[in-house]
Each structure stands twice: as structure tokens, then as C-alpha cells.
PDB file of N, CA, C and O in Angstrom:
ATOM      1  N   UNK A   1     -53.563 -18.959  15.697  1.00  0.00           N
ATOM      2  CA  UNK A   1     -52.503 -18.645  14.805  1.00  0.00           C
ATOM      3  C   UNK A   1     -52.149 -19.679  13.470  1.00  0.00           C
ATOM      4  O   UNK A   1     -52.362 -18.847  12.588  1.00  0.00           O
ATOM      5  N   UNK A   2     -51.850 -20.624  12.903  1.00  0.00           N
ATOM      6  CA  UNK A   2     -51.741 -21.314  13.072  1.00  0.00           C
ATOM      7  C   UNK A   2     -49.815 -21.515  13.002  1.00  0.00           C
ATOM      8  O   UNK A   2     -48.814 -21.047  12.461  1.00  0.00           O
ATOM      9  N   UNK A   3     -50.340 -22.724  14.134  1.00  0.00           N
ATOM     10  CA  UNK A   3     -48.342 -22.782  14.176  1.00  0.00           C
ATOM     11  C   UNK A   3     -47.521 -22.741  13.086  1.00  0.00           C
ATOM     12  O   UNK A   3     -47.974 -23.028  11.978  1.00  0.00           O
ATOM     13  N   UNK A   4     -45.752 -22.256  13.319  1.00  0.00           N
ATOM     14  CA  UNK A   4     -45.370 -21.907  11.959  1.00  0.00           C
ATOM     15  C   UNK A   4     -44.000 -23.115  12.545  1.00  0.00           C
ATOM     16  O   UNK A   4     -43.784 -23.175  13.756  1.00  0.00           O
ATOM     17  N   UNK A   5     -43.322 -23.843  11.740  1.00  0.00           N
ATOM     18  CA  UNK A   5     -42.434 -25.223  12.379  1.00  0.00           C
ATOM     19  C   UNK A   5     -40.517 -23.987  11.761  1.00  0.00           C
ATOM     20  O   UNK A   5     -40.121 -23.259  10.852  1.00  0.00           O
ATOM     21  N   UNK A   6     -40.156 -24.458  12.806  1.00  0.00           N
ATOM     22  CA  UNK A   6     -38.725 -23.530  12.078  1.00  0.00           C
ATOM     23  C   UNK A   6     -38.127 -23.600  11.558  1.00  0.00           C
ATOM     24  O   UNK A   6     -37.282 -22.825  11.107  1.00  0.00           O
ATOM     25  N   UNK A   7     -38.515 -25.260  11.345  1.00  0.00           N
ATOM     26  CA  UNK A   7     -37.764 -25.746   9.516  1.00  0.00           C
ATOM     27  C   UNK A   7     -38.870 -26.651   9.079  1.00  0.00           C
ATOM     28  O   UNK A   7     -39.419 -27.643   9.559  1.00  0.00           O
ATOM     29  N   UNK A   8     -39.091 -25.358   7.095  1.00  0.00           N
ATOM     30  CA  UNK A   8     -39.645 -26.545   6.561  1.00  0.00           C
ATOM     31  C   UNK A   8     -39.562 -27.947   6.411  1.00  0.00           C
ATOM     32  O   UNK A   8     -38.481 -28.511   6.241  1.00  0.00           O
ATOM     33  N   UNK A   9     -40.737 -28.594   6.468  1.00  0.00           N
ATOM     34  CA  UNK A   9     -40.842 -29.703   5.377  1.00  0.00           C
ATOM     35  C   UNK A   9     -39.615 -29.957   3.826  1.00  0.00           C
ATOM     36  O   UNK A   9     -39.443 -29.230   2.847  1.00  0.00           O
ATOM     37  N   UNK A  10     -38.870 -31.493   4.260  1.00  0.00           N
ATOM     38  CA  UNK A  10     -38.790 -31.765   3.230  1.00  0.00           C
ATOM     39  C   UNK A  10     -37.831 -32.702   3.315  1.00  0.00           C
ATOM     40  O   UNK A  10     -38.253 -33.568   4.082  1.00  0.00           O
ATOM     41  N   UNK A  11     -36.401 -33.068   2.793  1.00  0.00           N
ATOM     42  CA  UNK A  11     -36.309 -34.184   2.150  1.00  0.00           C
ATOM     43  C   UNK A  11     -34.610 -34.071   2.952  1.00  0.00           C
ATOM     44  O   UNK A  11     -33.949 -33.386   2.171  1.00  0.00           O
ATOM     45  N   UNK A  12     -33.681 -34.490   4.211  1.00  0.00           N
ATOM     46  CA  UNK A  12     -32.740 -33.933   5.127  1.00  0.00           C
ATOM     47  C   UNK A  12     -32.020 -35.075   5.411  1.00  0.00           C
ATOM     48  O   UNK A  12     -32.670 -36.082   5.693  1.00  0.00           O
ATOM     49  N   UNK A  13     -30.375 -35.156   5.391  1.00  0.00           N
ATOM     50  CA  UNK A  13     -29.727 -35.918   5.571  1.00  0.00           C
ATOM     51  C   UNK A  13     -29.198 -36.552   7.214  1.00  0.00           C
ATOM     52  O   UNK A  13     -28.805 -37.646   7.621  1.00  0.00           O
ATOM     53  N   UNK A  14     -29.485 -34.958   7.948  1.00  0.00           N
ATOM     54  CA  UNK A  14     -29.341 -35.923   8.989  1.00  0.00           C
ATOM     55  C   UNK A  14     -29.890 -35.536   9.925  1.00  0.00           C
ATOM     56  O   UNK A  14     -29.034 -36.103  10.604  1.00  0.00           O
ATOM     57  N   UNK A  15     -30.576 -35.060  10.718  1.00  0.00           N
ATOM     58  CA  UNK A  15     -31.912 -35.406  12.138  1.00  0.00           C
ATOM     59  C   UNK A  15     -31.578 -33.451  12.213  1.00  0.00           C
ATOM     60  O   UNK A  15     -30.638 -32.668  12.347  1.00  0.00           O
ATOM     61  N   UNK A  16     -33.454 -33.455  11.974  1.00  0.00           N
ATOM     62  CA  UNK A  16     -33.421 -32.536  12.785  1.00  0.00           C
ATOM     63  C   UNK A  16     -34.350 -31.289  13.856  1.00  0.00           C
ATOM     64  O   UNK A  16     -35.264 -31.478  14.657  1.00  0.00           O
ATOM     65  N   UNK A  17     -34.030 -30.713  13.666  1.00  0.00           N
ATOM     66  CA  UNK A  17     -34.871 -29.994  15.567  1.00  0.00           C
ATOM     67  C   UNK A  17     -35.174 -28.515  15.100  1.00  0.00           C
ATOM     68  O   UNK A  17     -34.496 -27.522  14.838  1.00  0.00           O
ATOM     69  N   UNK A  18     -36.616 -28.865  15.122  1.00  0.00           N
ATOM     70  CA  UNK A  18     -37.458 -28.637  15.064  1.00  0.00           C
ATOM     71  C   UNK A  18     -38.627 -27.443  15.570  1.00  0.00           C
ATOM     72  O   UNK A  18     -39.630 -27.782  16.198  1.00  0.00           O
ATOM     73  N   UNK A  19     -38.452 -26.566  15.345  1.00  0.00           N
ATOM     74  CA  UNK A  19     -39.066 -25.617  17.107  1.00  0.00           C
ATOM     75  C   UNK A  19     -40.689 -25.036  16.612  1.00  0.00           C
ATOM     76  O   UNK A  19     -40.618 -24.141  15.770  1.00  0.00           O
ATOM     77  N   UNK A  20     -41.956 -25.387  16.982  1.00  0.00           N
ATOM     78  CA  UNK A  20     -43.539 -23.999  16.906  1.00  0.00           C
ATOM     79  C   UNK A  20     -43.422 -23.532  17.636  1.00  0.00           C
ATOM     80  O   UNK A  20     -42.939 -23.730  18.751  1.00  0.00           O
ATOM     81  N   UNK A  21     -44.139 -22.291  16.825  1.00  0.00           N
ATOM     82  CA  UNK A  21     -44.200 -21.203  17.491  1.00  0.00           C
ATOM     83  C   UNK A  21     -45.459 -20.850  17.016  1.00  0.00           C
ATOM     84  O   UNK A  21     -45.753 -21.687  16.163  1.00  0.00           O
ATOM     85  N   UNK A  22     -46.403 -19.983  17.146  1.00  0.00           N
ATOM     86  CA  UNK A  22     -47.660 -19.138  16.575  1.00  0.00           C
ATOM     87  C   UNK A  22     -47.737 -18.287  17.239  1.00  0.00           C
ATOM     88  O   UNK A  22     -47.627 -18.530  18.441  1.00  0.00           O
ATOM     89  N   UNK A  23     -48.040 -16.372  16.655  1.00  0.00           N
ATOM     90  CA  UNK A  23     -48.842 -15.473  17.232  1.00  0.00           C
ATOM     91  C   UNK A  23     -49.567 -15.257  18.031  1.00  0.00           C
ATOM     92  O   UNK A  23     -49.582 -14.143  18.555  1.00  0.00           O
ATOM     93  N   UNK A  24     -50.731 -16.598  18.542  1.00  0.00           N
ATOM     94  CA  UNK A  24     -52.242 -16.135  18.929  1.00  0.00           C
ATOM     95  C   UNK A  24     -50.935 -16.719  20.474  1.00  0.00           C
ATOM     96  O   UNK A  24     -50.272 -17.740  20.662  1.00  0.00           O
ATOM     97  N   UNK A  25     -51.181 -15.020  21.485  1.00  0.00           N
ATOM     98  CA  UNK A  25     -50.336 -15.242  22.674  1.00  0.00           C
ATOM     99  C   UNK A  25     -51.460 -15.756  23.355  1.00  0.00           C
ATOM    100  O   UNK A  25     -52.669 -15.584  23.196  1.00  0.00           O
ATOM    101  N   UNK A  26     -50.732 -16.488  24.223  1.00  0.00           N
ATOM    102  CA  UNK A  26     -51.673 -17.480  25.355  1.00  0.00           C
ATOM    103  C   UNK A  26     -51.879 -19.381  25.308  1.00  0.00           C
ATOM    104  O   UNK A  26     -52.037 -20.256  26.159  1.00  0.00           O
ATOM    105  N   UNK A  27     -51.738 -19.324  23.456  1.00  0.00           N
ATOM    106  CA  UNK A  27     -51.913 -20.661  23.554  1.00  0.00           C
ATOM    107  C   UNK A  27     -51.536 -21.841  23.174  1.00  0.00           C
ATOM    108  O   UNK A  27     -50.728 -21.925  22.250  1.00  0.00           O
ATOM    109  N   UNK A  28     -51.931 -22.756  23.670  1.00  0.00           N
ATOM    110  CA  UNK A  28     -50.585 -23.879  23.914  1.00  0.00           C
ATOM    111  C   UNK A  28     -50.930 -24.690  22.348  1.00  0.00           C
ATOM    112  O   UNK A  28     -51.955 -24.786  21.674  1.00  0.00           O
ATOM    113  N   UNK A  29     -49.696 -25.131  22.200  1.00  0.00           N
ATOM    114  CA  UNK A  29     -48.985 -25.718  20.755  1.00  0.00           C
ATOM    115  C   UNK A  29     -48.854 -27.124  21.157  1.00  0.00           C
ATOM    116  O   UNK A  29     -47.862 -27.375  21.841  1.00  0.00           O
ATOM    117  N   UNK A  30     -49.975 -28.496  20.759  1.00  0.00           N
ATOM    118  CA  UNK A  30     -50.770 -29.627  20.640  1.00  0.00           C
ATOM    119  C   UNK A  30     -49.551 -29.746  19.442  1.00  0.00           C
ATOM    120  O   UNK A  30     -49.146 -28.786  18.786  1.00  0.00           O
ATOM    121  N   UNK A  31     -49.033 -31.254  19.306  1.00  0.00           N
ATOM    122  CA  UNK A  31     -48.471 -31.748  17.824  1.00  0.00           C
ATOM    123  C   UNK A  31     -49.499 -33.558  18.043  1.00  0.00           C
ATOM    124  O   UNK A  31     -50.458 -34.052  18.635  1.00  0.00           O
ATOM    125  N   UNK A  32     -48.169 -33.954  16.869  1.00  0.00           N
ATOM    126  CA  UNK A  32     -48.943 -35.318  16.797  1.00  0.00           C
ATOM    127  C   UNK A  32     -47.302 -35.747  15.735  1.00  0.00           C
ATOM    128  O   UNK A  32     -47.372 -34.938  14.809  1.00  0.00           O
ATOM    129  N   UNK A  33     -46.377 -36.353  15.586  1.00  0.00           N
ATOM    130  CA  UNK A  33     -46.153 -37.227  14.730  1.00  0.00           C
ATOM    131  C   UNK A  33     -46.612 -37.974  14.282  1.00  0.00           C
ATOM    132  O   UNK A  33     -46.319 -37.685  13.123  1.00  0.00           O
ATOM    133  N   UNK A  34     -47.308 -39.030  14.193  1.00  0.00           N
ATOM    134  CA  UNK A  34     -48.221 -40.320  13.837  1.00  0.00           C
ATOM    135  C   UNK A  34     -49.095 -39.938  12.510  1.00  0.00           C
ATOM    136  O   UNK A  34     -49.647 -41.031  12.388  1.00  0.00           O
ATOM    137  N   UNK A  35     -49.577 -39.209  11.500  1.00  0.00           N
ATOM    138  CA  UNK A  35     -50.466 -38.614  11.624  1.00  0.00           C
ATOM    139  C   UNK A  35     -51.950 -38.017  11.291  1.00  0.00           C
ATOM    140  O   UNK A  35     -52.572 -37.462  10.385  1.00  0.00           O
ATOM    141  N   UNK A  36     -52.119 -38.544  12.740  1.00  0.00           N
ATOM    142  CA  UNK A  36     -53.317 -37.980  13.240  1.00  0.00           C
ATOM    143  C   UNK A  36     -53.217 -36.074  13.607  1.00  0.00           C
ATOM    144  O   UNK A  36     -52.314 -35.239  13.641  1.00  0.00           O
ATOM    145  N   UNK A  37     -54.790 -36.082  13.838  1.00  0.00           N
ATOM    146  CA  UNK A  37     -54.902 -35.366  14.102  1.00  0.00           C
ATOM    147  C   UNK A  37     -54.945 -34.331  15.641  1.00  0.00           C
ATOM    148  O   UNK A  37     -55.733 -34.477  16.574  1.00  0.00           O
ATOM    149  N   UNK A  38     -54.169 -33.603  15.557  1.00  0.00           N
ATOM    150  CA  UNK A  38     -54.325 -32.827  17.260  1.00  0.00           C
ATOM    151  C   UNK A  38     -54.732 -32.587  18.550  1.00  0.00           C
ATOM    152  O   UNK A  38     -55.842 -32.266  18.125  1.00  0.00           O
ATOM    153  N   UNK A  39     -54.806 -32.499  19.301  1.00  0.00           N
ATOM    154  CA  UNK A  39     -55.693 -31.129  19.730  1.00  0.00           C
ATOM    155  C   UNK A  39     -55.447 -31.690  21.450  1.00  0.00           C
ATOM    156  O   UNK A  39     -54.627 -32.476  21.925  1.00  0.00           O
ATOM    157  N   UNK A  40     -56.600 -30.856  22.100  1.00  0.00           N
ATOM    158  CA  UNK A  40     -55.670 -31.043  23.733  1.00  0.00           C
ATOM    159  C   UNK A  40     -55.580 -32.514  24.135  1.00  0.00           C
ATOM    160  O   UNK A  40     -54.764 -32.908  24.969  1.00  0.00           O
ATOM    161  N   UNK A  41     -56.623 -33.469  23.387  1.00  0.00           N
ATOM    162  CA  UNK A  41     -56.994 -34.983  24.287  1.00  0.00           C
ATOM    163  C   UNK A  41     -56.208 -35.356  23.234  1.00  0.00           C
ATOM    164  O   UNK A  41     -56.032 -36.502  23.645  1.00  0.00           O
ATOM    165  N   UNK A  42     -55.489 -35.321  22.043  1.00  0.00           N
ATOM    166  CA  UNK A  42     -54.249 -36.837  21.002  1.00  0.00           C
ATOM    167  C   UNK A  42     -53.634 -35.616  20.890  1.00  0.00           C
ATOM    168  O   UNK A  42     -54.134 -34.640  20.333  1.00  0.00           O
ATOM    169  N   UNK A  43     -52.587 -35.655  21.396  1.00  0.00           N
ATOM    170  CA  UNK A  43     -51.076 -35.328  20.597  1.00  0.00           C
ATOM    171  C   UNK A  43     -50.724 -34.804  22.286  1.00  0.00           C
ATOM    172  O   UNK A  43     -51.272 -34.892  23.384  1.00  0.00           O
ATOM    173  N   UNK A  44     -49.419 -34.200  21.687  1.00  0.00           N
ATOM    174  CA  UNK A  44     -48.772 -34.058  22.319  1.00  0.00           C
ATOM    175  C   UNK A  44     -48.231 -32.247  23.167  1.00  0.00           C
ATOM    176  O   UNK A  44     -47.317 -31.650  22.599  1.00  0.00           O
ATOM    177  N   UNK A  45     -48.586 -31.880  23.876  1.00  0.00           N
ATOM    178  CA  UNK A  45     -48.273 -30.284  24.484  1.00  0.00           C
ATOM    179  C   UNK A  45     -47.017 -29.659  24.594  1.00  0.00           C
ATOM    180  O   UNK A  45     -46.658 -29.566  25.768  1.00  0.00           O
ATOM    181  N   UNK A  46     -46.207 -29.188  23.752  1.00  0.00           N
ATOM    182  CA  UNK A  46     -45.197 -28.778  22.905  1.00  0.00           C
ATOM    183  C   UNK A  46     -44.752 -27.714  24.000  1.00  0.00           C
ATOM    184  O   UNK A  46     -45.537 -26.789  24.204  1.00  0.00           O
ATOM    185  N   UNK A  47     -43.201 -27.772  24.946  1.00  0.00           N
ATOM    186  CA  UNK A  47     -42.765 -27.562  25.895  1.00  0.00           C
ATOM    187  C   UNK A  47     -41.135 -27.213  24.912  1.00  0.00           C
ATOM    188  O   UNK A  47     -40.336 -26.343  25.259  1.00  0.00           O
ATOM    189  N   UNK A  48     -40.981 -27.970  23.882  1.00  0.00           N
ATOM    190  CA  UNK A  48     -39.783 -27.396  23.292  1.00  0.00           C
ATOM    191  C   UNK A  48     -39.471 -27.695  22.112  1.00  0.00           C
ATOM    192  O   UNK A  48     -40.362 -27.948  21.301  1.00  0.00           O
ATOM    193  N   UNK A  49     -37.818 -27.740  21.674  1.00  0.00           N
ATOM    194  CA  UNK A  49     -37.798 -28.656  19.917  1.00  0.00           C
ATOM    195  C   UNK A  49     -37.398 -29.754  20.363  1.00  0.00           C
ATOM    196  O   UNK A  49     -36.977 -30.115  21.462  1.00  0.00           O
ATOM    197  N   UNK A  50     -37.719 -30.690  18.561  1.00  0.00           N
ATOM    198  CA  UNK A  50     -38.519 -31.671  18.979  1.00  0.00           C
ATOM    199  C   UNK A  50     -37.781 -31.937  17.812  1.00  0.00           C
ATOM    200  O   UNK A  50     -37.654 -31.298  16.767  1.00  0.00           O
ATOM    201  N   UNK A  51     -37.174 -33.345  18.320  1.00  0.00           N
ATOM    202  CA  UNK A  51     -35.811 -33.746  16.905  1.00  0.00           C
ATOM    203  C   UNK A  51     -36.820 -34.934  16.456  1.00  0.00           C
ATOM    204  O   UNK A  51     -37.574 -35.676  17.085  1.00  0.00           O
ATOM    205  N   UNK A  52     -36.450 -34.760  14.897  1.00  0.00           N
ATOM    206  CA  UNK A  52     -37.343 -35.119  14.130  1.00  0.00           C
ATOM    207  C   UNK A  52     -35.553 -36.239  13.326  1.00  0.00           C
ATOM    208  O   UNK A  52     -34.826 -35.916  12.386  1.00  0.00           O
ATOM    209  N   UNK A  53     -35.477 -37.521  14.264  1.00  0.00           N
ATOM    210  CA  UNK A  53     -34.761 -38.486  13.389  1.00  0.00           C
ATOM    211  C   UNK A  53     -34.841 -38.977  12.946  1.00  0.00           C
ATOM    212  O   UNK A  53     -33.831 -39.402  12.385  1.00  0.00           O
ATOM    213  N   UNK A  54     -36.646 -39.766  12.506  1.00  0.00           N
ATOM    214  CA  UNK A  54     -36.426 -40.652  11.132  1.00  0.00           C
ATOM    215  C   UNK A  54     -37.425 -39.670  10.013  1.00  0.00           C
ATOM    216  O   UNK A  54     -37.487 -38.441  10.016  1.00  0.00           O
ATOM    217  N   UNK A  55     -38.012 -40.429   9.270  1.00  0.00           N
ATOM    218  CA  UNK A  55     -39.551 -39.347   8.388  1.00  0.00           C
ATOM    219  C   UNK A  55     -40.337 -39.757   8.928  1.00  0.00           C
ATOM    220  O   UNK A  55     -40.565 -40.922   9.252  1.00  0.00           O
ATOM    221  N   UNK A  56     -40.801 -38.959   9.080  1.00  0.00           N
ATOM    222  CA  UNK A  56     -42.714 -38.196   9.360  1.00  0.00           C
ATOM    223  C   UNK A  56     -43.273 -37.754   8.580  1.00  0.00           C
ATOM    224  O   UNK A  56     -42.873 -37.589   7.428  1.00  0.00           O
ATOM    225  N   UNK A  57     -45.015 -37.265   9.300  1.00  0.00           N
ATOM    226  CA  UNK A  57     -45.152 -35.954   9.495  1.00  0.00           C
ATOM    227  C   UNK A  57     -45.519 -35.057  10.853  1.00  0.00           C
ATOM    228  O   UNK A  57     -46.562 -35.306  11.458  1.00  0.00           O
ATOM    229  N   UNK A  58     -44.786 -34.198  11.224  1.00  0.00           N
ATOM    230  CA  UNK A  58     -45.514 -33.044  11.934  1.00  0.00           C
ATOM    231  C   UNK A  58     -46.453 -32.006  12.103  1.00  0.00           C
ATOM    232  O   UNK A  58     -46.177 -30.895  11.651  1.00  0.00           O
ATOM    233  N   UNK A  59     -47.905 -32.269  12.895  1.00  0.00           N
ATOM    234  CA  UNK A  59     -49.222 -32.050  12.631  1.00  0.00           C
ATOM    235  C   UNK A  59     -49.527 -30.791  14.133  1.00  0.00           C
ATOM    236  O   UNK A  59     -49.278 -31.714  14.908  1.00  0.00           O
ATOM    237  N   UNK A  60     -49.679 -30.173  14.629  1.00  0.00           N
ATOM    238  CA  UNK A  60     -49.777 -28.870  15.104  1.00  0.00           C
ATOM    239  C   UNK A  60     -50.903 -28.021  15.433  1.00  0.00           C
ATOM    240  O   UNK A  60     -51.380 -27.403  14.482  1.00  0.00           O
ATOM    241  N   UNK A  61     -51.286 -27.901  16.255  1.00  0.00           N
ATOM    242  CA  UNK A  61     -52.236 -26.942  16.618  1.00  0.00           C
ATOM    243  C   UNK A  61     -52.686 -25.654  17.397  1.00  0.00           C
ATOM    244  O   UNK A  61     -53.425 -26.096  18.276  1.00  0.00           O
ATOM    245  N   UNK A  62     -52.631 -24.436  17.514  1.00  0.00           N
ATOM    246  CA  UNK A  62     -53.025 -23.964  18.601  1.00  0.00           C
ATOM    247  C   UNK A  62     -54.535 -23.721  18.937  1.00  0.00           C
ATOM    248  O   UNK A  62     -55.581 -23.882  18.308  1.00  0.00           O
ATOM    249  N   UNK A  63     -54.244 -23.304  20.080  1.00  0.00           N
ATOM    250  CA  UNK A  63     -55.218 -23.847  21.586  1.00  0.00           C
ATOM    251  C   UNK A  63     -55.402 -22.809  22.352  1.00  0.00           C
ATOM    252  O   UNK A  63     -54.568 -22.352  23.134  1.00  0.00           O
ATOM    253  N   UNK A  64     -56.435 -22.422  22.168  1.00  0.00           N
ATOM    254  CA  UNK A  64     -56.623 -21.039  23.487  1.00  0.00           C
ATOM    255  C   UNK A  64     -58.027 -20.647  24.055  1.00  0.00           C
ATOM    256  O   UNK A  64     -58.943 -19.880  23.760  1.00  0.00           O
ATOM    257  N   UNK A  65     -57.741 -21.519  24.970  1.00  0.00           N
ATOM    258  CA  UNK A  65     -59.674 -21.415  26.311  1.00  0.00           C
ATOM    259  C   UNK A  65     -60.341 -19.647  25.220  1.00  0.00           C
ATOM    260  O   UNK A  65     -59.810 -18.667  24.697  1.00  0.00           O
ATOM    261  N   UNK A  66     -61.360 -20.049  25.363  1.00  0.00           N
ATOM    262  CA  UNK A  66     -62.288 -19.327  24.610  1.00  0.00           C
ATOM    263  C   UNK A  66     -61.895 -18.346  23.039  1.00  0.00           C
ATOM    264  O   UNK A  66     -62.122 -17.182  22.707  1.00  0.00           O
ATOM    265  N   UNK A  67     -61.116 -19.678  22.275  1.00  0.00           N
ATOM    266  CA  UNK A  67     -60.922 -18.754  20.830  1.00  0.00           C
ATOM    267  C   UNK A  67     -60.834 -20.349  20.546  1.00  0.00           C
ATOM    268  O   UNK A  67     -60.618 -21.424  21.106  1.00  0.00           O
ATOM    269  N   UNK A  68     -61.229 -19.623  18.980  1.00  0.00           N
ATOM    270  CA  UNK A  68     -61.136 -20.333  18.124  1.00  0.00           C
ATOM    271  C   UNK A  68     -60.129 -21.514  17.716  1.00  0.00           C
ATOM    272  O   UNK A  68     -59.125 -20.895  17.364  1.00  0.00           O
ATOM    273  N   UNK A  69     -59.919 -22.578  17.606  1.00  0.00           N
ATOM    274  CA  UNK A  69     -58.349 -23.090  18.060  1.00  0.00           C
ATOM    275  C   UNK A  69     -58.321 -22.931  15.931  1.00  0.00           C
ATOM    276  O   UNK A  69     -59.219 -22.882  15.090  1.00  0.00           O
ATOM    277  N   UNK A  70     -56.750 -22.901  15.855  1.00  0.00           N
ATOM    278  CA  UNK A  70     -55.825 -21.912  14.607  1.00  0.00           C
ATOM    279  C   UNK A  70     -56.276 -23.549  13.427  1.00  0.00           C
ATOM    280  O   UNK A  70     -56.662 -24.673  13.747  1.00  0.00           O
ATOM    281  N   UNK A  71     -56.000 -22.965  12.147  1.00  0.00           N
ATOM    282  CA  UNK A  71     -55.867 -24.773  11.270  1.00  0.00           C
ATOM    283  C   UNK A  71     -54.608 -25.128  11.296  1.00  0.00           C
ATOM    284  O   UNK A  71     -53.547 -24.514  11.408  1.00  0.00           O
ATOM    285  N   UNK A  72     -55.019 -26.629  11.127  1.00  0.00           N
ATOM    286  CA  UNK A  72     -53.659 -27.571  11.606  1.00  0.00           C
ATOM    287  C   UNK A  72     -52.110 -27.032  11.079  1.00  0.00           C
ATOM    288  O   UNK A  72     -52.365 -25.833  11.193  1.00  0.00           O
ATOM    289  N   UNK A  73     -51.354 -27.043  10.817  1.00  0.00           N
ATOM    290  CA  UNK A  73     -49.468 -27.016  10.573  1.00  0.00           C
ATOM    291  C   UNK A  73     -49.443 -28.699  10.144  1.00  0.00           C
ATOM    292  O   UNK A  73     -49.731 -29.663  10.853  1.00  0.00           O
ATOM    293  N   UNK A  74     -48.998 -28.665   8.738  1.00  0.00           N
ATOM    294  CA  UNK A  74     -48.742 -30.977   8.708  1.00  0.00           C
ATOM    295  C   UNK A  74     -47.451 -29.690   8.381  1.00  0.00           C
ATOM    296  O   UNK A  74     -47.533 -28.501   8.072  1.00  0.00           O
ATOM    297  N   UNK A  75     -46.383 -30.548   8.609  1.00  0.00           N
ATOM    298  CA  UNK A  75     -44.190 -30.559   7.693  1.00  0.00           C
ATOM    299  C   UNK A  75     -44.460 -31.783   7.977  1.00  0.00           C
ATOM    300  O   UNK A  75     -44.948 -32.375   8.940  1.00  0.00           O
ATOM    301  N   UNK A  76     -43.843 -32.197   6.437  1.00  0.00           N
ATOM    302  CA  UNK A  76     -43.493 -33.582   6.526  1.00  0.00           C
ATOM    303  C   UNK A  76     -42.387 -34.374   6.145  1.00  0.00           C
ATOM    304  O   UNK A  76     -42.510 -34.868   5.024  1.00  0.00           O
ATOM    305  N   UNK A  77     -41.064 -34.710   6.907  1.00  0.00           N
ATOM    306  CA  UNK A  77     -40.056 -34.779   7.084  1.00  0.00           C
ATOM    307  C   UNK A  77     -39.498 -35.628   6.630  1.00  0.00           C
ATOM    308  O   UNK A  77     -39.555 -36.445   7.549  1.00  0.00           O
ATOM    309  N   UNK A  78     -38.563 -36.439   5.272  1.00  0.00           N
ATOM    310  CA  UNK A  78     -38.205 -36.890   4.824  1.00  0.00           C
ATOM    311  C   UNK A  78     -36.576 -36.602   5.644  1.00  0.00           C
ATOM    312  O   UNK A  78     -35.977 -35.529   5.703  1.00  0.00           O
ATOM    313  N   UNK A  79     -35.995 -38.410   6.415  1.00  0.00           N
ATOM    314  CA  UNK A  79     -34.502 -38.433   6.908  1.00  0.00           C
ATOM    315  C   UNK A  79     -33.848 -39.487   6.278  1.00  0.00           C
ATOM    316  O   UNK A  79     -34.352 -40.479   5.751  1.00  0.00           O
ATOM    317  N   UNK A  80     -32.715 -39.187   6.380  1.00  0.00           N
ATOM    318  CA  UNK A  80     -31.740 -40.000   5.173  1.00  0.00           C
ATOM    319  C   UNK A  80     -31.249 -39.898   4.232  1.00  0.00           C
ATOM    320  O   UNK A  80     -30.631 -40.848   3.751  1.00  0.00           O
TER     321      UNK A  80
END
């Protein structure tokens, strides 16, 4: 299943703490913050809340061995 961000994209005055989840049991979430498409070889393995302290787009994908990759989630944040 497509990853879900705990904070929706949008414009915020303050830093945001964003958690990623997926309903796919046993899946790993990989994410990027530089606009590129995340994968097991491009991106960071999600391990805890992401601090968004500057404008960026978080893109995330759920991967599970033996399963089809999830669609890519994209949430854009404007900080300041």
C-alpha cells in the first residue's frame, strides 16, 4: 500500500515532524527529500520521524520482497 505521511503537505510556519506508515505488513519504506524517485538503491530507509525544517518534497515507497512495489507518495512542504 502507498505510504501515508502523518502531516499533509502544505505551507507551515514552523518545522514539522513527519512520520511515514504503510498498511502493508512487513514492508520497508524508503524515502527521498530531493525530488528523486525512492527505491531500495535510491533513498533512505525510514526508521523514525523525519524533521522537515526547510521547504522540500518527501517522496516515499513501500517495498516488500515478493510483492509489487507500492505507488510513490509525494507530499510537498513549504516551511517559513
